N, C-alpha and C positions, 0 to 999 in steps of 0.2 A: 601517534595523534589521534587517530579515528575514535580509539577506544576512549580517550579524555573527551572529545568532541561528542562523542555518543552519550556518555554519562551526562555531561552537562545539559545536553537537548532534552534526554530522557527525564531528566530531573524538572526541567522547565515545562515540559508538556505536561508531564505526570500531575504536577501540581496545579496546573490549569484545569485539566480533564477532573481531578478530584473535585475542585470547586463547582464544575458543571453538574456533576452526577450526585448531588445531595438530594434526596427526596424533599420535595415540598410539602408532603403531607403524611399522617401515618397510613392513610389508605393506599399510598404508593409505594409503601416500603418494599413490598416483594418484587414489583417491577423493578425499582431502581437497584435492589440488590443484585438482580439478573443482569441489568446493564452494567453495573460496576463490575461485576464478576467478569463479564465478557471483554472488559477494556483494560481493567489495571491487573489482569491475571498474566502478568508477564508480557512478552513482546519486544522485538528488536526496535520498534518505532523508526524503522527505515523512512516511512514516508514523511513524518514530521521533521526527520533529520534534512530530508531533501528541500522542504519547505524554508526552514531556517538557513540551510545552505545556500540556496538559491537567492534569497533575500540578501544575505550578507555578500554574495559575489557581487551583487551590484551596489554595494555600499550602504545597504539598510541595517537597521538595527534589530535584533533579535524579538524586542516586544512588538514590533511591527507585525510580526508574523505569527504570534501567539494563536489567533483566531483561527488562521488557515491551517496551521499545525494540527489544532483539536480537531477541525472539521474533516480532515483527511483521515486522520485516525479514527474517528466515530464512524466514518463510512467504511473503513477497511474493518473494524472491528464487527459492524453489522453484518458485512459480507461473508465473515468466517461463521458467525453465528448460524446464518442461514444455509451456507455451504455445508455445514455439519449435520444438518437435519437428516433424519431417515429418508425423506424424500428426494434428498440431492446426494451427497457424498455418503452419507450415513458413518459418520466417524465418532469414535467414542473418546478420543484424546485430542488435545490442542494446547499447546504451551506445556506439555507435560502434565496437564491436569483434565478432569472430566470436562467434556464439551459441555456447553450451557444447557443444552437439553437433557444432558445426562444429570448434571449437578442440580436442575430444577425440574422442568418437564417440557415436553414440545411446545405447549400453548405459551408457557413463559419465556421460551426462547424466540418464538416468532414475534410476540410483542417486544421483547428486549430488542431484537434486530429493528423492528420498525420504530422504536423509540430513538434508537441511536442513528437511523438514517435522518430523522426528521430534526433531531437535535443539531445535526451537522450543520443543516442549513439555517436553521435559528441562529446558531453562533456566527455564521458569515453575515446575516443579515442584521444583526444586532450591534449598534454602534458601540455599546459597552463591552462587547467581547471583541470587536473587530473595529478599531477607531479608525477608520478611512471614511473619505467622503462617500456618499450615498452612490454616486455612480461607479467607483471603484468596487464598493461592496457588491452591488448588483452584477458587475463583471465577474467577480469571484465566484457569486451563486450560479451564474450561467455555466462557467467554465467547470465548476464540480457537478452540476446536474447532467452536462453533457458526458463527463467522465464515468459517471456512476450509474446512467440509465441504459436505455437498450442500445443505444449508439456507442456505448463502452462496456463496462464492466457486466452488466445485467445480460447485455447482447452476448458478450463472450462465453459466460455461464451457460447460456441456453445452447451456444453453438457446441460448447464442451459436453453437455448432456446428451446432445443429439449425434456427436461423434463417437460414442462408446462402441467399442466392437468394429469400428471402421479403420482403414488406413488411409490417414491423411497425407497429401504430398507437402513438402516444406513451405510451400506458399501459403496453403490452407492452414496449416499448423501455426504459422506466424500470424496470419490474420487473426485467428482465434485468439491468440496468446496477447496479440497488441490490444484487443478489445478487453479480455478477462482481466489481464495483469497489468499490461502496459498502460492503459488509459488513466488509471489512478496514479501511477507513477508520474506520467507525463503531466497530469493535472497538479500534483505536488510541486512539480519545478515550476510550472507556470504560475501558480497561486503564490509561490515564494518571490518570484520575480514581481508580479503584481504588487505584493504587499510593501516592497521596497520602496515604490513610488518613483522608480528610476529606470523602468525597463522602457527602452526604445526597440525598434523593430528589428534590428540587427542582432540586439542581445537576445531577444525572445527567440529569433530564428537558430541561433546558436544554441541556446538551452533547450528548444525542442529537439534539436538534432541529438544532443546529449541524451535527454530523458527517453527517446524512442530506443536509443541503442542500449541504455541500462534497463529499460523497462523490459525489454526482450532478453538481455542478459539474466536478469533476475529469474524468469521462468526457466531458461536453459539450465541454470544451476539448480533450481528447484527439483528439474527431472532428475538430473544428475544425482542429488542427493537421495531421492527417492529410491534410487538403485544402491548407491554405495554407503550411505549412513545407516544409522539403527534407530529403533524407536526413542531409547532414552535421549540419544543426541538431538534427534529431530524435535522432539516434544509431540510429535503426532505418528500416526501407524505407518511405519516404514513398509514400502512396497505395495501401498494402496493403489497407486496408478497402475501398476501392473496387474494387481488382482482384479482391478474393475475393467481390464481391457481398453484403458484410456491410451490415445496416441500420444507419444511423448519424442522429444528429441533423440534420447538414446536408442529408443525403439526403431526411430526413423533413419537416425545417421550412424548409429553405432556409438558406444559409450565414449572413446577417445575422440571421435570426430566431434561429439558434443561438446567435449571440453574444449577443443580447438575452436570450435564456434563461440563459445563463451568468451574466450580470450580475445576473440577477434572483435567482438561487440564491444567489450571494455575498451579496446584500442580505438574503436571509432568514437566512443564517448569521450575519452581523453582528447583526441584530435578536435572535436567540436568545441572544446574549451580553449583551444589556442589563442583566441582573442582576449581572453581575461588573464588578470595578473594573480597575485599571489592570494587576493581574496578568495579566489575560487578553489582554493587548496583542499577544503573539506568536500567540495563537489568531486573533486579527482579521486581523494581517499575513499569516498563513498563507492565510486566505480570500480576500484580495486577490491574493496570490501565484498562487494555484491557477489563477485565471481571466486572469491577466496573463502567465503563463510561455509562453515560446516553444519549449519541448522538454519 
């Protein structure tokens, strides 16, 4: 089921992203080429899937969530472009292809990331892309800004860079990853719920508990794959975390205990969805997929 749902959502968000990434003038061709390369060059589209699935779990329609789905993927893509830069993780491969700064150059990669970030907020604010009432669009912008900024993803990356070579305890490691990875995943679910127009406080609390669990599970599984998988399967350099002396769950807990923890987090996510009916089945399948994926 999840494969069909993933394909359906990928096609939907990819078509919308393609429309957004058309250069408005000849002078901006190279910038938009770098932006497009950073977005359409593969990717699982997990965050847009979560947007659509959360919206539909509350009885909304997919088209209500298109703007939010595009916005979270644009933020995610920007973060990858900047993470791969020599001053950050210094990676040559992303999604099995040269990273943006390798395919273009460092300046183009920085500008492409900047462009993708600002475009994400423009999409949420624009009624043509995100056809909701102004008050709801403002709430969406605030949600994404919180998740993407120093209180979320950017803050997590700063903690990550400052933790190289250090041994963090589990609480510190989880705090870092709830910022770096979990914040945008939580925002994806929250934005999908808002897009439905049917989110009440109880539903939002249950979805937040779900999102917190899968956000952390996603990072635990990433750490496991960095140990167990290979570069061709991952689409990025295998063993990079260990080579860079980064704190990870397998290094802290051991590989088997890290796997057990990922399954525990999956079960927490499924438990959080107990109040929902079969309309939330894509969310349940995504929780299972996140800890079963091999790349």
